[in-house]
Structures are given as C-alpha cells and as structure tokens.
Biopython code that builds the backbone (N, CA, C, O; Angstrom):
import numpy as np
from Bio.PDB.StructureBuilder import StructureBuilder

atoms = [
    (1, "MET", "N", (-13.352, -4.358, 13.032)),
    (1, "MET", "CA", (-11.923, -4.161, 13.199)),
    (1, "MET", "C", (-11.710, -2.823, 13.921)),
    (1, "MET", "O", (-12.325, -1.816, 13.569)),
    (2, "ASN", "N", (-10.838, -2.824, 14.926)),
    (2, "ASN", "CA", (-10.649, -1.602, 15.692)),
    (2, "ASN", "C", (-9.773, -0.591, 14.950)),
    (2, "ASN", "O", (-9.024, -0.947, 14.040)),
    (3, "LYS", "N", (-9.881, 0.661, 15.353)),
    (3, "LYS", "CA", (-9.210, 1.769, 14.671)),
    (3, "LYS", "C", (-7.689, 1.651, 14.741)),
    (3, "LYS", "O", (-6.996, 2.015, 13.790)),
    (4, "GLU", "N", (-7.166, 1.148, 15.851)),
    (4, "GLU", "CA", (-5.713, 1.017, 16.008)),
    (4, "GLU", "C", (-5.141, 0.029, 14.989)),
    (4, "GLU", "O", (-4.082, 0.275, 14.412)),
    (5, "LYS", "N", (-5.837, -1.078, 14.769)),
    (5, "LYS", "CA", (-5.389, -2.070, 13.783)),
    (5, "LYS", "C", (-5.404, -1.471, 12.380)),
    (5, "LYS", "O", (-4.503, -1.734, 11.582)),
    (6, "LEU", "N", (-6.434, -0.658, 12.072)),
    (6, "LEU", "CA", (-6.519, -0.026, 10.752)),
    (6, "LEU", "C", (-5.353, 0.920, 10.511)),
    (6, "LEU", "O", (-4.814, 0.980, 9.406)),
    (7, "LEU", "N", (-4.964, 1.659, 11.546)),
    (7, "LEU", "CA", (-3.878, 2.631, 11.395)),
    (7, "LEU", "C", (-2.520, 1.958, 11.225)),
    (7, "LEU", "O", (-1.634, 2.519, 10.580)),
    (8, "THR", "N", (-2.341, 0.766, 11.793)),
    (8, "THR", "CA", (-1.056, 0.092, 11.678)),
    (8, "THR", "C", (-0.989, -0.818, 10.459)),
    (8, "THR", "O", (0.092, -1.290, 10.108)),
    (9, "LEU", "N", (-2.118, -1.075, 9.807)),
    (9, "LEU", "CA", (-2.169, -1.980, 8.670)),
    (9, "LEU", "C", (-1.512, -1.374, 7.428)),
    (9, "LEU", "O", (-0.765, -2.054, 6.724)),
    (10, "ILE", "N", (-1.790, -0.095, 7.159)),
    (10, "ILE", "CA", (-1.240, 0.597, 5.991)),
    (10, "ILE", "C", (-0.046, 1.419, 6.446)),
    (10, "ILE", "O", (-0.177, 2.310, 7.286)),
    (11, "HIS", "N", (1.126, 1.112, 5.883)),
    (11, "HIS", "CA", (2.343, 1.808, 6.298)),
    (11, "HIS", "C", (2.500, 3.150, 5.589)),
    (11, "HIS", "O", (2.678, 4.177, 6.244)),
    (12, "SER", "N", (2.436, 3.152, 4.262)),
    (12, "SER", "CA", (2.652, 4.394, 3.518)),
    (12, "SER", "C", (2.191, 4.209, 2.077)),
    (12, "SER", "O", (2.063, 3.081, 1.602)),
    (13, "PRO", "N", (1.944, 5.312, 1.386)),
    (13, "PRO", "CA", (1.715, 5.186, -0.062)),
    (13, "PRO", "C", (3.039, 4.849, -0.750)),
    (13, "PRO", "O", (4.101, 5.286, -0.307)),
    (14, "TYR", "N", (2.974, 4.087, -1.812)),
    (14, "TYR", "CA", (4.157, 3.657, -2.539)),
    (14, "TYR", "C", (4.261, 4.522, -3.784)),
    (14, "TYR", "O", (3.511, 4.332, -4.741)),
    (15, "ILE", "N", (5.194, 5.478, -3.774)),
    (15, "ILE", "CA", (5.316, 6.468, -4.830)),
    (15, "ILE", "C", (6.539, 6.148, -5.682)),
    (15, "ILE", "O", (7.672, 6.397, -5.271)),
    (16, "THR", "N", (6.306, 5.596, -6.865)),
    (16, "THR", "CA", (7.348, 5.376, -7.856)),
    (16, "THR", "C", (6.778, 5.769, -9.210)),
    (16, "THR", "O", (5.596, 6.096, -9.323)),
    (17, "GLU", "N", (7.602, 5.738, -10.214)),
    (17, "GLU", "CA", (7.131, 6.098, -11.548)),
    (17, "GLU", "C", (6.072, 5.110, -12.039)),
    (17, "GLU", "O", (5.070, 5.510, -12.630)),
    (18, "LYS", "N", (6.296, 3.840, -11.795)),
    (18, "LYS", "CA", (5.331, 2.831, -12.224)),
    (18, "LYS", "C", (4.025, 2.925, -11.414)),
    (18, "LYS", "O", (2.937, 2.737, -11.959)),
    (19, "ALA", "N", (4.144, 3.214, -10.121)),
    (19, "ALA", "CA", (2.955, 3.322, -9.279)),
    (19, "ALA", "C", (2.109, 4.540, -9.655)),
    (19, "ALA", "O", (0.883, 4.492, -9.552)),
    (20, "THR", "N", (2.742, 5.622, -10.086)),
    (20, "THR", "CA", (1.965, 6.791, -10.503)),
    (20, "THR", "C", (1.345, 6.595, -11.876)),
    (20, "THR", "O", (0.353, 7.247, -12.201)),
    (21, "SER", "N", (1.917, 5.701, -12.696)),
    (21, "SER", "CA", (1.331, 5.461, -14.013)),
    (21, "SER", "C", (0.020, 4.682, -13.907)),
    (21, "SER", "O", (-0.841, 4.819, -14.776)),
    (22, "VAL", "N", (-0.151, 3.867, -12.862)),
    (22, "VAL", "CA", (-1.424, 3.158, -12.691)),
    (22, "VAL", "C", (-2.496, 4.077, -12.120)),
    (22, "VAL", "O", (-3.657, 3.684, -12.004)),
    (23, "GLY", "N", (-2.114, 5.289, -11.765)),
    (23, "GLY", "CA", (-3.085, 6.276, -11.293)),
    (23, "GLY", "C", (-4.093, 6.637, -12.361)),
    (23, "GLY", "O", (-5.216, 7.027, -12.043)),
    (24, "SER", "N", (-3.714, 6.516, -13.620)),
    (24, "SER", "CA", (-4.658, 6.788, -14.698)),
    (24, "SER", "C", (-5.727, 5.706, -14.770)),
    (24, "SER", "O", (-6.793, 5.934, -15.340)),
    (25, "LEU", "N", (-5.461, 4.535, -14.202)),
    (25, "LEU", "CA", (-6.436, 3.445, -14.137)),
    (25, "LEU", "C", (-7.274, 3.515, -12.863)),
    (25, "LEU", "O", (-7.984, 2.565, -12.532)),
    (26, "ASN", "N", (-7.192, 4.641, -12.146)),
    (26, "ASN", "CA", (-7.907, 4.865, -10.888)),
    (26, "ASN", "C", (-7.456, 3.866, -9.823)),
    (26, "ASN", "O", (-8.277, 3.310, -9.093)),
    (27, "GLN", "N", (-6.130, 3.643, -9.742)),
    (27, "GLN", "CA", (-5.545, 2.772, -8.735)),
    (27, "GLN", "C", (-4.560, 3.555, -7.880)),
    (27, "GLN", "O", (-3.963, 4.534, -8.329)),
    (28, "VAL", "N", (-4.402, 3.105, -6.636)),
    (28, "VAL", "CA", (-3.433, 3.674, -5.707)),
    (28, "VAL", "C", (-2.638, 2.508, -5.134)),
    (28, "VAL", "O", (-3.195, 1.437, -4.893)),
    (29, "VAL", "N", (-1.335, 2.707, -4.915)),
    (29, "VAL", "CA", (-0.468, 1.648, -4.400)),
    (29, "VAL", "C", (-0.014, 2.016, -2.996)),
    (29, "VAL", "O", (0.433, 3.137, -2.752)),
    (30, "PHE", "N", (-0.133, 1.049, -2.060)),
    (30, "PHE", "CA", (0.263, 1.257, -0.673)),
    (30, "PHE", "C", (1.241, 0.172, -0.256)),
    (30, "PHE", "O", (1.180, -0.951, -0.757)),
    (31, "LYS", "N", (2.157, 0.512, 0.675)),
    (31, "LYS", "CA", (2.947, -0.484, 1.375)),
    (31, "LYS", "C", (2.117, -0.890, 2.588)),
    (31, "LYS", "O", (1.688, -0.036, 3.363)),
    (32, "VAL", "N", (1.890, -2.193, 2.754)),
    (32, "VAL", "CA", (1.042, -2.666, 3.841)),
    (32, "VAL", "C", (1.778, -3.712, 4.668)),
    (32, "VAL", "O", (2.868, -4.156, 4.307)),
    (33, "ASP", "N", (1.168, -4.095, 5.773)),
    (33, "ASP", "CA", (1.723, -5.102, 6.663)),
    (33, "ASP", "C", (1.772, -6.453, 5.957)),
    (33, "ASP", "O", (0.876, -6.771, 5.176)),
    (34, "LEU", "N", (2.800, -7.247, 6.220)),
    (34, "LEU", "CA", (2.958, -8.548, 5.563)),
    (34, "LEU", "C", (1.819, -9.508, 5.886)),
    (34, "LEU", "O", (1.498, -10.373, 5.072)),
    (35, "SER", "N", (1.208, -9.371, 7.052)),
    (35, "SER", "CA", (0.141, -10.285, 7.453)),
    (35, "SER", "C", (-1.246, -9.802, 7.043)),
    (35, "SER", "O", (-2.239, -10.449, 7.375)),
    (36, "ALA", "N", (-1.338, -8.676, 6.329)),
    (36, "ALA", "CA", (-2.631, -8.100, 5.970)),
    (36, "ALA", "C", (-3.291, -8.887, 4.848)),
    (36, "ALA", "O", (-2.637, -9.276, 3.880)),
    (37, "SER", "N", (-4.599, -9.118, 4.985)),
    (37, "SER", "CA", (-5.355, -9.787, 3.929)),
    (37, "SER", "C", (-6.029, -8.735, 3.045)),
    (37, "SER", "O", (-6.082, -7.557, 3.400)),
    (38, "LYS", "N", (-6.539, -9.169, 1.896)),
    (38, "LYS", "CA", (-7.166, -8.239, 0.956)),
    (38, "LYS", "C", (-8.404, -7.594, 1.550)),
    (38, "LYS", "O", (-8.640, -6.404, 1.340)),
    (39, "SER", "N", (-9.192, -8.351, 2.285)),
    (39, "SER", "CA", (-10.407, -7.778, 2.881)),
    (39, "SER", "C", (-10.064, -6.763, 3.970)),
    (39, "SER", "O", (-10.757, -5.754, 4.107)),
    (40, "GLU", "N", (-9.014, -7.009, 4.742)),
    (40, "GLU", "CA", (-8.587, -6.049, 5.765)),
    (40, "GLU", "C", (-8.074, -4.766, 5.124)),
    (40, "GLU", "O", (-8.352, -3.673, 5.618)),
    (41, "ILE", "N", (-7.324, -4.891, 4.023)),
    (41, "ILE", "CA", (-6.806, -3.716, 3.327)),
    (41, "ILE", "C", (-7.954, -2.892, 2.761)),
    (41, "ILE", "O", (-7.948, -1.665, 2.866)),
    (42, "LYS", "N", (-8.931, -3.550, 2.169)),
    (42, "LYS", "CA", (-10.097, -2.854, 1.608)),
    (42, "LYS", "C", (-10.831, -2.084, 2.687)),
    (42, "LYS", "O", (-11.172, -0.918, 2.487)),
    (43, "LYS", "N", (-11.080, -2.711, 3.828)),
    (43, "LYS", "CA", (-11.789, -2.048, 4.934)),
    (43, "LYS", "C", (-10.983, -0.874, 5.473)),
    (43, "LYS", "O", (-11.547, 0.174, 5.787)),
    (44, "ALA", "N", (-9.660, -1.042, 5.586)),
    (44, "ALA", "CA", (-8.809, 0.018, 6.124)),
    (44, "ALA", "C", (-8.799, 1.236, 5.200)),
    (44, "ALA", "O", (-8.907, 2.365, 5.678)),
    (45, "VAL", "N", (-8.671, 1.030, 3.893)),
    (45, "VAL", "CA", (-8.639, 2.151, 2.945)),
    (45, "VAL", "C", (-9.988, 2.865, 2.918)),
    (45, "VAL", "O", (-10.039, 4.094, 2.879)),
    (46, "GLU", "N", (-11.079, 2.101, 2.939)),
    (46, "GLU", "CA", (-12.404, 2.724, 2.932)),
    (46, "GLU", "C", (-12.638, 3.552, 4.183)),
    (46, "GLU", "O", (-13.205, 4.641, 4.097)),
    (47, "ASP", "N", (-12.212, 3.062, 5.355)),
    (47, "ASP", "CA", (-12.436, 3.788, 6.601)),
    (47, "ASP", "C", (-11.507, 4.992, 6.766)),
    (47, "ASP", "O", (-11.927, 6.036, 7.265)),
    (48, "LEU", "N", (-10.247, 4.849, 6.347)),
    (48, "LEU", "CA", (-9.284, 5.935, 6.571)),
    (48, "LEU", "C", (-9.438, 7.089, 5.576)),
    (48, "LEU", "O", (-9.276, 8.253, 5.945)),
    (49, "PHE", "N", (-9.752, 6.768, 4.313)),
    (49, "PHE", "CA", (-9.778, 7.801, 3.279)),
    (49, "PHE", "C", (-11.177, 8.144, 2.790)),
    (49, "PHE", "O", (-11.316, 9.002, 1.918)),
    (50, "ASP", "N", (-12.220, 7.508, 3.317)),
    (50, "ASP", "CA", (-13.617, 7.762, 2.935)),
    (50, "ASP", "C", (-13.832, 7.651, 1.433)),
    (50, "ASP", "O", (-14.381, 8.559, 0.809)),
    (51, "VAL", "N", (-13.399, 6.535, 0.853)),
    (51, "VAL", "CA", (-13.594, 6.253, -0.565)),
    (51, "VAL", "C", (-14.212, 4.862, -0.700)),
    (51, "VAL", "O", (-14.236, 4.088, 0.257)),
    (52, "LYS", "N", (-14.712, 4.554, -1.897)),
    (52, "LYS", "CA", (-15.243, 3.227, -2.186)),
    (52, "LYS", "C", (-14.198, 2.442, -2.974)),
    (52, "LYS", "O", (-13.694, 2.922, -3.989)),
    (53, "VAL", "N", (-13.872, 1.241, -2.509)),
    (53, "VAL", "CA", (-12.846, 0.406, -3.135)),
    (53, "VAL", "C", (-13.530, -0.654, -3.994)),
    (53, "VAL", "O", (-14.468, -1.321, -3.557)),
    (54, "ASP", "N", (-13.038, -0.793, -5.227)),
    (54, "ASP", "CA", (-13.569, -1.790, -6.140)),
    (54, "ASP", "C", (-12.898, -3.138, -5.916)),
    (54, "ASP", "O", (-13.583, -4.143, -5.725)),
    (55, "SER", "N", (-11.565, -3.174, -5.937)),
    (55, "SER", "CA", (-10.842, -4.429, -5.722)),
    (55, "SER", "C", (-9.450, -4.141, -5.176)),
    (55, "SER", "O", (-8.955, -3.016, -5.239)),
    (56, "VAL", "N", (-8.834, -5.191, -4.639)),
    (56, "VAL", "CA", (-7.485, -5.089, -4.082)),
    (56, "VAL", "C", (-6.656, -6.247, -4.631)),
    (56, "VAL", "O", (-7.084, -7.401, -4.596)),
    (57, "THR", "N", (-5.463, -5.929, -5.138)),
    (57, "THR", "CA", (-4.499, -6.924, -5.585)),
    (57, "THR", "C", (-3.223, -6.719, -4.781)),
    (57, "THR", "O", (-2.779, -5.587, -4.590)),
    (58, "THR", "N", (-2.636, -7.813, -4.311)),
    (58, "THR", "CA", (-1.431, -7.688, -3.495)),
    (58, "THR", "C", (-0.270, -8.431, -4.138)),
    (58, "THR", "O", (-0.461, -9.366, -4.915)),
    (59, "SER", "N", (0.934, -7.994, -3.797)),
    (59, "SER", "CA", (2.144, -8.702, -4.213)),
    (59, "SER", "C", (3.181, -8.546, -3.107)),
    (59, "SER", "O", (3.325, -7.472, -2.521)),
    (60, "THR", "N", (3.893, -9.619, -2.833)),
    (60, "THR", "CA", (4.932, -9.605, -1.808)),
    (60, "THR", "C", (6.281, -9.479, -2.486)),
    (60, "THR", "O", (6.620, -10.267, -3.369)),
    (61, "GLN", "N", (7.048, -8.486, -2.070)),
    (61, "GLN", "CA", (8.379, -8.252, -2.613)),
    (61, "GLN", "C", (9.408, -8.808, -1.637)),
    (61, "GLN", "O", (9.453, -8.408, -0.473)),
    (62, "LYS", "N", (10.222, -9.720, -2.111)),
    (62, "LYS", "CA", (11.274, -10.310, -1.284)),
    (62, "LYS", "C", (12.450, -9.343, -1.200)),
    (62, "LYS", "O", (12.820, -8.720, -2.195)),
    (63, "GLY", "N", (13.033, -9.221, -0.015)),
    (63, "GLY", "CA", (14.159, -8.321, 0.184)),
    (63, "GLY", "C", (15.411, -8.792, -0.519)),
    (63, "GLY", "O", (15.705, -9.987, -0.560)),
    (64, "LYS", "N", (16.141, -7.848, -1.069)),
    (64, "LYS", "CA", (17.371, -8.177, -1.786)),
    (64, "LYS", "C", (18.527, -8.379, -0.805)),
    (64, "LYS", "O", (18.547, -7.802, 0.282)),
    (65, "THR", "N", (19.479, -9.203, -1.209)),
    (65, "THR", "CA", (20.711, -9.350, -0.457)),
    (65, "THR", "C", (21.710, -8.342, -1.005)),
    (65, "THR", "O", (21.991, -8.333, -2.204)),
    (66, "LYS", "N", (22.239, -7.507, -0.147)),
    (66, "LYS", "CA", (23.165, -6.445, -0.534)),
    (66, "LYS", "C", (24.481, -6.635, 0.209)),
    (66, "LYS", "O", (24.558, -7.350, 1.208)),
    (67, "ARG", "N", (25.511, -5.976, -0.304)),
    (67, "ARG", "CA", (26.791, -5.996, 0.385)),
    (67, "ARG", "C", (27.396, -4.603, 0.380)),
    (67, "ARG", "O", (27.202, -3.815, -0.545)),
    (68, "ASN", "N", (28.127, -4.333, 1.433)),
    (68, "ASN", "CA", (28.914, -3.111, 1.513)),
    (68, "ASN", "C", (30.225, -3.457, 2.220)),
    (68, "ASN", "O", (30.535, -4.633, 2.406)),
    (69, "ARG", "N", (30.968, -2.476, 2.602)),
    (69, "ARG", "CA", (32.292, -2.764, 3.173)),
    (69, "ARG", "C", (32.215, -3.411, 4.549)),
    (69, "ARG", "O", (33.216, -3.939, 5.035)),
    (70, "PHE", "N", (31.040, -3.380, 5.190)),
    (70, "PHE", "CA", (30.892, -3.981, 6.510)),
    (70, "PHE", "C", (30.402, -5.422, 6.440)),
    (70, "PHE", "O", (30.387, -6.113, 7.459)),
    (71, "GLY", "N", (30.003, -5.886, 5.271)),
    (71, "GLY", "CA", (29.567, -7.269, 5.134)),
    (71, "GLY", "C", (28.301, -7.380, 4.293)),
    (71, "GLY", "O", (27.926, -6.456, 3.570)),
    (72, "ILE", "N", (27.664, -8.523, 4.408)),
    (72, "ILE", "CA", (26.455, -8.820, 3.639)),
    (72, "ILE", "C", (25.246, -8.625, 4.550)),
    (72, "ILE", "O", (25.271, -9.012, 5.718)),
    (73, "TYR", "N", (24.192, -8.025, 4.011)),
    (73, "TYR", "CA", (22.957, -7.856, 4.766)),
    (73, "TYR", "C", (21.776, -8.055, 3.824)),
    (73, "TYR", "O", (21.941, -8.059, 2.604)),
    (74, "LYS", "N", (20.602, -8.217, 4.386)),
    (74, "LYS", "CA", (19.396, -8.453, 3.607)),
    (74, "LYS", "C", (18.364, -7.383, 3.936)),
    (74, "LYS", "O", (18.108, -7.087, 5.104)),
    (75, "ARG", "N", (17.777, -6.808, 2.894)),
    (75, "ARG", "CA", (16.698, -5.849, 3.095)),
    (75, "ARG", "C", (15.430, -6.588, 3.517)),
    (75, "ARG", "O", (15.285, -7.782, 3.252)),
    (76, "SER", "N", (14.525, -5.886, 4.165)),
    (76, "SER", "CA", (13.298, -6.497, 4.654)),
    (76, "SER", "C", (12.333, -6.795, 3.512)),
    (76, "SER", "O", (12.304, -6.088, 2.505)),
    (77, "ASP", "N", (11.541, -7.859, 3.688)),
    (77, "ASP", "CA", (10.457, -8.143, 2.759)),
    (77, "ASP", "C", (9.336, -7.139, 3.014)),
    (77, "ASP", "O", (9.180, -6.648, 4.132)),
    (78, "TYR", "N", (8.548, -6.831, 1.964)),
    (78, "TYR", "CA", (7.398, -5.962, 2.146)),
    (78, "TYR", "C", (6.297, -6.356, 1.183)),
    (78, "TYR", "O", (6.528, -7.073, 0.210)),
    (79, "LYS", "N", (5.097, -5.876, 1.470)),
    (79, "LYS", "CA", (3.928, -6.222, 0.674)),
    (79, "LYS", "C", (3.346, -4.948, 0.084)),
    (79, "LYS", "O", (3.201, -3.939, 0.775)),
    (80, "LYS", "N", (3.010, -5.003, -1.214)),
    (80, "LYS", "CA", (2.367, -3.884, -1.888)),
    (80, "LYS", "C", (0.912, -4.243, -2.145)),
    (80, "LYS", "O", (0.591, -5.386, -2.470)),
    (81, "ALA", "N", (0.040, -3.259, -1.998)),
    (81, "ALA", "CA", (-1.378, -3.454, -2.288)),
    (81, "ALA", "C", (-1.789, -2.471, -3.377)),
    (81, "ALA", "O", (-1.658, -1.259, -3.209)),
    (82, "PHE", "N", (-2.287, -2.999, -4.495)),
    (82, "PHE", "CA", (-2.816, -2.179, -5.581)),
    (82, "PHE", "C", (-4.315, -2.066, -5.356)),
    (82, "PHE", "O", (-5.048, -3.039, -5.537)),
    (83, "VAL", "N", (-4.774, -0.882, -4.964)),
    (83, "VAL", "CA", (-6.174, -0.666, -4.614)),
    (83, "VAL", "C", (-6.868, 0.036, -5.774)),
    (83, "VAL", "O", (-6.506, 1.157, -6.131)),
    (84, "SER", "N", (-7.871, -0.626, -6.366)),
    (84, "SER", "CA", (-8.662, -0.031, -7.447)),
    (84, "SER", "C", (-9.860, 0.676, -6.830)),
    (84, "SER", "O", (-10.640, 0.070, -6.096)),
    (85, "LEU", "N", (-9.999, 1.956, -7.131)),
    (85, "LEU", "CA", (-11.099, 2.747, -6.591)),
    (85, "LEU", "C", (-12.269, 2.763, -7.561)),
    (85, "LEU", "O", (-12.080, 2.657, -8.772)),
    (86, "LYS", "N", (-13.475, 2.896, -7.030)),
    (86, "LYS", "CA", (-14.654, 2.983, -7.880)),
    (86, "LYS", "C", (-14.695, 4.348, -8.545)),
    (86, "LYS", "O", (-14.036, 5.286, -8.096)),
    (87, "GLU", "N", (-15.476, 4.456, -9.626)),
    (87, "GLU", "CA", (-15.602, 5.716, -10.368)),
    (87, "GLU", "C", (-16.086, 6.823, -9.438)),
    (87, "GLU", "O", (-17.009, 6.621, -8.649)),
    (88, "GLY", "N", (-15.467, 7.976, -9.534)),
    (88, "GLY", "CA", (-15.833, 9.120, -8.708)),
    (88, "GLY", "C", (-15.073, 9.206, -7.400)),
    (88, "GLY", "O", (-15.131, 10.237, -6.730)),
    (89, "SER", "N", (-14.356, 8.150, -7.014)),
    (89, "SER", "CA", (-13.557, 8.163, -5.788)),
    (89, "SER", "C", (-12.128, 8.547, -6.122)),
    (89, "SER", "O", (-11.593, 8.155, -7.159)),
    (90, "GLU", "N", (-11.516, 9.318, -5.234)),
    (90, "GLU", "CA", (-10.147, 9.777, -5.467)),
    (90, "GLU", "C", (-9.479, 10.036, -4.131)),
    (90, "GLU", "O", (-10.115, 10.519, -3.194)),
    (91, "ILE", "N", (-8.190, 9.715, -4.042)),
    (91, "ILE", "CA", (-7.396, 9.978, -2.846)),
    (91, "ILE", "C", (-6.353, 11.022, -3.187)),
    (91, "ILE", "O", (-5.566, 10.833, -4.114)),
    (92, "GLN", "N", (-6.338, 12.123, -2.446)),
    (92, "GLN", "CA", (-5.343, 13.181, -2.623)),
    (92, "GLN", "C", (-4.350, 13.102, -1.476)),
    (92, "GLN", "O", (-4.748, 13.097, -0.311)),
    (93, "PHE", "N", (-3.046, 13.038, -1.796)),
    (93, "PHE", "CA", (-2.011, 12.954, -0.778)),
    (93, "PHE", "C", (-1.371, 14.304, -0.487)),
    (93, "PHE", "O", (-0.539, 14.395, 0.416)),
    (94, "GLU", "N", (-1.729, 15.353, -1.217)),
    (94, "GLU", "CA", (-1.151, 16.671, -0.949)),
    (94, "GLU", "C", (-1.724, 17.216, 0.353)),
    (94, "GLU", "O", (-2.920, 17.094, 0.616)),
    (95, "GLY", "N", (-0.869, 17.811, 1.155)),
    (95, "GLY", "CA", (-1.316, 18.441, 2.376)),
    (95, "GLY", "C", (-1.441, 17.492, 3.552)),
    (95, "GLY", "O", (-1.792, 17.935, 4.645)),
    (96, "ILE", "N", (-1.170, 16.203, 3.378)),
    (96, "ILE", "CA", (-1.224, 15.251, 4.486)),
    (96, "ILE", "C", (0.154, 15.179, 5.106)),
    (96, "ILE", "O", (1.146, 14.961, 4.410)),
    (97, "SER", "N", (0.218, 15.362, 6.416)),
    (97, "SER", "CA", (1.516, 15.295, 7.092)),
    (97, "SER", "C", (1.495, 14.311, 8.222)),
    (97, "SER", "O", (2.506, 14.128, 8.899)),
]
sb = StructureBuilder()
sb.init_structure("model")
sb.init_model(0)
sb.init_chain("A")
sb.init_seg("    ")
for serial, (resi, resn, name, xyz) in enumerate(atoms, 1):
    if name == "N":
        sb.init_residue(resn, " ", resi, " ")
    sb.init_atom(name, np.array(xyz, "f"), 0.0, 1.0, " ", f" {name:<3s}", serial, name[0])
structure = sb.get_structure()
C-alpha cells in the first residue's frame, strides 16, 4: 500500500470521554475513511505510528438528521476504528501538530 493512501485512510484520533476510558485497555480510537477495511487500518496504524497492533474493531456511525432555522440537514456518516495495541506499544498524541 502506498504512503499517500495510508495518510488519507486515518482522518483523526477520536477524543471523547468514552474513547479515553478504553485507553486503560490499551486501545486507541480513530476516525477513518468509510471504505477502509480492518487490514488496511492495521497496516496504516503500524506504519504511521511505529507500533504493533493486536486487533482492529470498526463501527459505522450514521449521521443524524438535524434542523435549524434554515431547514433540515443531515450530518455525514463516519467510521470509527478501535485499535488494540500489543503490550509495550503506546501512541502519544502530545506535541503532534
């Protein structure tokens, strides 16, 4: 897999209260491309962050329908990847810009 595809596969880390609570289980949560497969996500995380990945679990979140004074609109669908890291592997997000 080429480097450009790896960089576009993972959009951002998903930082919420629930996502940080799984950090004690040595897991990290990422927002990824909707067309990404588990094997592609595993390869991308291993190559970009130099860690060993144990397993990957994904879930697709359907966008909510919202309304405001201008009318009704729909938020975009997105995919979350729960990446379990092997013992001794860790990803630090401080200092990354």
